[in-house]
C-alpha positions in Angstrom: 28.5 -42.5 -10.1 25.2 -42.5 -8.1 22.7 -39.8 -8.7 22.6 -37.3 -5.7 19.1 -36.4 -4.6 18.4 -32.8 -3.5 18.6 -32.1 0.2 15.3 -32.0 2.1 13.3 -28.8 2.3 12.7 -26.9 5.5 9.6 -25.4 4.1 7.5 -25.4 0.9 7.2 -21.6 1.1 8.9 -18.8 3.0 7.4 -15.3 3.2 9.7 -12.5 4.1 7.8 -9.7 5.7 4.9 -9.7 8.2 3.2 -6.5 7.2 -0.4 -6.5 5.9 0.5 -8.0 2.5 2.6 -10.8 3.9 0.1 -11.6 6.6 -2.8 -11.6 4.1 -0.8 -13.9 1.8 -0.3 -16.4 4.6 -3.9 -16.2 5.7 -5.3 -16.8 2.2 -2.9 -19.7 1.6 -4.1 -21.4 4.8 -7.7 -21.2 3.8 -7.4 -22.6 0.2 -7.9 -26.4 0.0 -5.2 -26.6 -2.6 -2.6 -24.7 -0.5 -3.5 -25.2 3.2 -1.2 -28.3 3.5 1.9 -26.4 2.5 4.5 -25.8 5.1 4.9 -22.1 5.4 7.5 -19.9 7.3 7.0 -16.2 8.0 10.1 -14.1 8.6 9.2 -11.1 10.8 11.9 -8.5 11.6 9.8 -7.2 14.5 8.7 -8.5 17.9 5.3 -10.2 18.0 2.6 -7.5 17.8 5.2 -4.8 18.0 3.4 -2.6 15.5 -0.1 -3.2 16.7 -0.3 0.2 18.3 1.0 2.0 15.2 -1.4 5.0 14.7 -1.0 5.4 10.9 -4.1 5.0 8.8 -4.6 3.6 5.3 -7.5 3.7 2.8 -8.5 0.2 1.7 -10.7 0.1 -1.4 -14.0 -1.8 -1.5 -12.1 -4.3 -3.7 -9.6 -4.9 -0.9 -12.4 -5.2 1.6 -13.9 -7.9 -0.5 -10.6 -9.8 -0.5 -9.8 -9.3 3.2 -13.2 -10.1 4.7 -12.5 -13.8 4.4 -9.8 -13.2 7.0 -11.9 -11.0 9.3 -12.5 -7.3 9.1 -11.8 -4.6 11.7 -15.0 -3.4 13.4 -13.5 0.1 13.7 -13.0 0.6 10.0 -14.7 3.8 8.8 -16.4 3.7 5.4 -15.7 6.2 2.7 -18.9 6.9 0.9 -17.8 9.9 -1.1 -14.5 11.4 -2.3 -14.2 15.1 -2.9 -11.4 16.2 -5.3 -10.4 19.8 -5.8 -7.5 22.1 -6.7 -6.6 25.0 -4.5 -6.9 28.4 -6.1 -8.8 27.2 -9.2 -12.4 26.6 -10.1 -13.6 23.0 -10.5 -14.0 19.9 -8.5 -15.1 16.2 -8.9 -17.2 14.0 -6.7 -17.1 10.2 -6.6 -20.0 8.7 -4.7 -20.6 5.1 -3.7 -24.2 5.3 -4.9 -23.1 6.2 -8.4 -20.8 3.1 -8.3 -23.6 0.9 -6.9 -21.4 0.0 -4.0 -21.9 0.1 -0.2 -18.7 2.2 0.1 -15.8 3.3 -2.1 -13.4 2.1 0.6 -12.6 2.1 4.3 -10.1 3.8 6.5 -8.2 1.4 8.9 -5.5 2.1 11.4 -2.4 0.2 10.6 -2.0 -1.5 14.0 -5.7 -2.5 13.9 -5.3 -4.1 10.5 -2.2 -6.0 11.6 -3.9 -7.4 14.7 -6.9 -8.5 12.6 -4.7 -10.3 10.1 -2.5 -11.9 12.8 -5.6 -13.2 14.6 -6.6 -14.9 11.3 -3.5 -17.1 11.2 -3.7 -20.6 12.6 -0.4 -20.8 14.5 -0.2 -24.6 14.4 0.4 -24.6 10.6 2.7 -21.6 10.4 6.2 -21.3 11.6 7.0 -17.7 12.5 10.5 -16.4 13.0 10.3 -13.1 14.9 13.0 -10.5 15.4 14.7 -12.1 12.4 16.5 -10.5 9.5 16.6 -12.2 6.1 19.7 -12.1 4.1 20.3 -12.4 0.3 18.9 -15.7 -1.0 20.5 -18.0 -3.6 18.6 -20.4 -5.8 19.3 -23.4 -7.9 17.2 -25.7 -10.1 15.4 -27.2 -7.1 15.2 -24.7 -4.2 16.0 -21.3 -2.7 18.5 -21.1 0.2 17.9 -18.1 2.6 20.3 -17.1 5.3 18.6 -15.5 8.4 19.9 -13.7 11.5 17.9 -14.7 14.6 18.1 -13.7 18.2 20.0 -16.9 18.8 22.4 -16.8 15.8 22.7 -17.4 12.1 21.2 -20.2 10.2 20.0 -21.1 6.7 16.6 -22.3 5.4 15.9 -24.3 2.3 12.6 -23.7 0.6 10.8 -24.5 -2.7 9.7 -20.9 -3.2 10.6 -17.6 -1.6 8.2 -14.6 -1.5 9.5 -11.1 -0.6 6.7 -9.0 0.9 8.9 -6.7 3.1 9.1 -3.0 2.0 12.7 -2.1 1.1 13.9 -5.7 1.1 14.2 -6.0 -2.7 15.4 -2.4 -3.4 18.1 -2.6 -0.8 19.3 -5.9 -2.2 18.6 -6.1 -5.9 20.6 -9.3 -6.2 17.7 -11.0 -4.4 16.1 -11.6 -7.8 19.2 -11.0 -10.0 17.2 -8.5 -12.1 17.6 -4.8 -12.8 15.4 -2.2 -11.2 12.2 -1.0 -12.9 11.4 2.6 -12.3 13.0 4.8 -9.6 12.2 8.4 -9.0 12.7 10.9 -6.1 9.7 13.2 -6.0 11.4 15.8 -3.9 8.5 15.7 -1.6 7.9 14.6 2.0 4.6 13.4 3.4 3.5 14.6 6.8 1.0 12.4 8.5 -1.1 12.8 11.6 -4.6 12.9 13.0 -6.5 16.2 12.9 -9.9 17.1 14.4 -12.4 19.5 12.9 -15.3 21.6 14.2 -17.8 20.7 11.4 -17.2 17.2 10.2 -18.8 15.6 7.2 -19.0 11.9 8.0 -17.8 9.3 5.5 -16.3 11.9 3.1 -12.7 11.7 2.1 -11.0 14.8 0.7 -8.2 15.1 -1.9 -7.0 18.7 -2.4 -4.2 19.5 -4.8 -2.0 22.4 -3.9 1.0 24.0 -5.6 3.3 21.8 -3.3 1.5 18.5 -3.8 -1.7 16.6 -2.8 -3.3 17.0 0.7 -5.7 14.3 1.8 -8.1 14.0 4.7 -9.5 10.5 5.4 -12.4 10.0 7.9 -11.3 8.2 11.1 -14.5 8.5 13.1 -13.9 9.5 16.7 -16.2 11.8 18.8 -18.8 13.3 16.4 -16.9 11.7 13.5 -14.6 14.7 13.8 -11.2 12.9 13.4 -9.4 12.6 10.1 -6.1 11.0 9.0 -4.0 13.7 7.4 -1.6 13.1 4.5 0.1 16.4 3.6 2.6 16.2 0.7 5.0 19.1 0.5 8.5 20.3 0.0 11.0 18.6 2.4 12.1 21.9 4.0 8.5 23.0 4.5 7.4 19.7 5.9 10.3 19.7 8.4 9.3 23.1 9.5 5.7 22.0 10.0 6.8 19.1 12.1 8.4 21.5 14.5 5.9 24.4 14.5 3.4 24.8 17.4 0.0 23.2 17.0 -1.8 26.6 16.6 0.4 27.8 13.8 0.3 24.3 12.1 -3.5 24.2 12.1 -3.7 27.8 10.8 -1.4 26.9 7.9 -3.4 23.8 7.2 -6.7 25.7 7.2 -5.3 28.2 4.7 -4.4 25.4 2.2 -7.5 23.3 2.8 -10.2 25.9 3.2 -13.3 26.0 5.5 -15.3 23.0 4.2 -14.9 21.2 7.5 -15.0 24.3 9.7 -12.0 24.9 11.9 -9.1 22.5 12.5 -9.1 22.1 16.3 -6.4 19.6 17.1 -3.4 17.8 15.6 -1.8 14.6 17.0 0.9 12.1 16.0 2.8 14.2 13.5 5.4 12.2 11.5 7.1 12.5 8.1 8.6 10.3 5.4 10.2 10.9 2.0 8.3 10.1 -1.1 9.9 8.0 -3.9 8.9 5.6 -6.6 10.6 2.3 -6.7 9.4 -0.6 -8.8 10.9 -4.0 -9.5 11.4 -4.8 -13.2 9.8 -8.2 -12.8 7.8 -9.9 -10.1 9.2 -13.3 -10.4 12.4 -15.1 -11.4 12.5 -18.9 -11.2 11.7 -19.7 -7.5 11.6 -16.2 -6.0 8.9 -13.5 -6.3 8.2 -10.0 -4.9 4.9 -8.6 -3.9 3.5 -5.4 -2.1 6.1 -2.8 -1.1 8.9 -5.2 -2.0 7.6 -5.0 -5.6 6.6 -1.3 -5.7 6.5 1.7 -3.4 4.3 4.4 -4.8 3.4 8.0 -4.1 0.4 8.2 -1.7 -1.7 10.2 -4.1 -5.0 8.3 -4.7 -4.0 5.8 -2.0 -3.2 2.9 -4.3 0.0 1.3 -2.7 -1.5 -1.1 -0.2 -4.4 -2.0 -2.4 -2.1 -2.9 -5.3 0.0 -5.0 -2.9 -3.1 -6.9 -1.7 -4.0 -7.7 -5.3 -0.5 -9.0 -5.8 -0.9 -11.4 -2.9 -4.3 -12.6 -3.9 -3.3 -13.3 -7.4 -0.2 -15.2 -6.2 -2.5 -17.4 -4.0 -4.6 -18.2 -7.1 -1.6 -19.2 -9.1 -0.2 -21.4 -6.3 -3.6 -23.0 -6.0 -3.5 -24.0 -9.7 0.1 -25.0 -10.1 1.5 -25.7 -6.6 4.8 -24.3 -5.2 6.5 -24.3 -8.6 8.3 -21.8 -10.8 5.4 -22.2 -13.2 3.1 -20.8 -10.6 5.3 -17.7 -10.1 5.5 -17.1 -13.8 1.8 -17.3 -14.1 1.4 -14.9 -11.2 3.8 -12.3 -12.8 2.0 -12.5 -16.1 -1.4 -11.9 -14.6 -0.2 -8.9 -12.6 1.4 -7.1 -15.5 -1.5 -5.0 -16.7 -2.8 -3.9 -13.3 0.7 -3.0 -12.1 1.5 -1.1 -15.3 -1.6 1.0 -15.3 -1.7 1.7 -11.5 2.0 2.6 -11.3 1.9 4.8 -14.4 -1.3 6.6 -13.3 0.0 7.3 -9.8 3.3 8.5 -11.0 1.7 10.9 -13.5 -0.5 12.4 -10.9 2.4 12.8 -8.5 4.6 14.4 -11.1 1.9 16.8 -12.3 1.2 18.1 -8.8 4.7 18.1 -7.5 6.3 21.5 -7.1 9.7 20.3 -8.3 8.3 18.9 -11.6 8.7 21.2 -14.6 7.6 24.4 -12.7 7.0 26.6 -15.7 5.0 24.0 -17.6 3.1 23.1 -14.4 2.2 26.7 -13.7 1.0 27.1 -17.3 -1.2 24.0 -17.2 -2.5 24.5 -13.7 -5.8 26.4 -14.7 -6.7 23.4 -17.0 -6.6 20.9 -14.1 -9.7 22.5 -12.5 -11.5 22.4 -15.8 -10.4 18.7 -16.2 -12.0 17.9 -12.8 -15.2 19.6 -13.8 -15.2 17.8 -17.1 -14.7 14.5 -15.3 -17.7 15.2 -13.1 -19.8 15.8 -16.2 -18.8 12.5 -17.9 -20.2 9.7 -15.8 -19.0 6.8 -18.0 -15.4 8.1 -17.8 -15.6 8.8 -14.1 -17.1 5.4 -13.4 -14.3 3.7 -15.4 -11.6 5.6 -13.5 -13.3 4.9 -10.1 -13.6 1.2 -10.9 -9.9 0.9 -11.6 -9.0 2.7 -8.3 -11.4 0.4 -6.4 -10.8 -2.9 -8.1 -7.7 -2.5 -10.2 -7.3 -3.7 -13.8 -9.2 -6.9 -14.1 -7.9 -9.7 -16.4 
């Protein structure tokens, strides 16, 4: 009986998800001499540039800036030169300064839509096939390939690829059979994050603020604007309180925010673009199985405390590019990638989860109330121990290096 050859491939690599992590992965692959000849398809559930006006803002670390600058960098990005960390109602605070870290900045605040536009403009269209308004189904894989069903505007079809990379938030967690593995950690924090843009009367340029309250963390990230008075707000609180704050009038909202945050930035004068989303921890048990891998929000969704989610996802993508450059589009490359990401993911996920649980109102309230006074002391102690503070800051900025 004659030996049957495998069917031809449609692509060497398919990336599901055209958010920042998926776009960065495609851009880096196209710039490496070892990977730029690969045929790549990008599966995008949205219309072209549909999210480019998205007003949300993210903090990208200096480490992420170093990775992304090869793809272009948004001119409107606002540097974070200092982070001020405090706890409401208790003595103590910690300051992390870029000069102490010998860096030009600790990170940068970038609007989501601006970041997407920059990464999209870095993609050479002639070597990338992009499926827009397309939904990816559950893949199947054999010894040679992965078969992916997709739903397009013109109907259903299947694609055959050497490797499949999930980079779309929720894709893996909604369909755990995509990797045929069990979930890693899952946790509902019983918190909802309220986001928006606030303006203040007495801004302190290039300073980010993280203030822990009895409901959860409250962060203000510098966004620039007139007199550098605009800040991206991330206010984590109880779901009922957050829903109330979404509906309350601006004057009452700003007054409540001022009570929690204090007067370090003068008065809060304006709030725009309020929105909310529930906070949960979801992590994949493994990043790779045979010819399929997960990165970014498909691999882990984290609490926003310390702003690690997107930065962790970008490190996923960059490490994957390095592994593919060394071993080509093979299962060995994915296995190498997963092994290299193990330590960084473990430490970052565990640290973020611990902070979120300690400062979440629903987490062991009697114990939390008993320990609360010690948190302020811990912040002060951290400020007095430069080697420890530097080590913690270096991990938040660059991740765990191999």
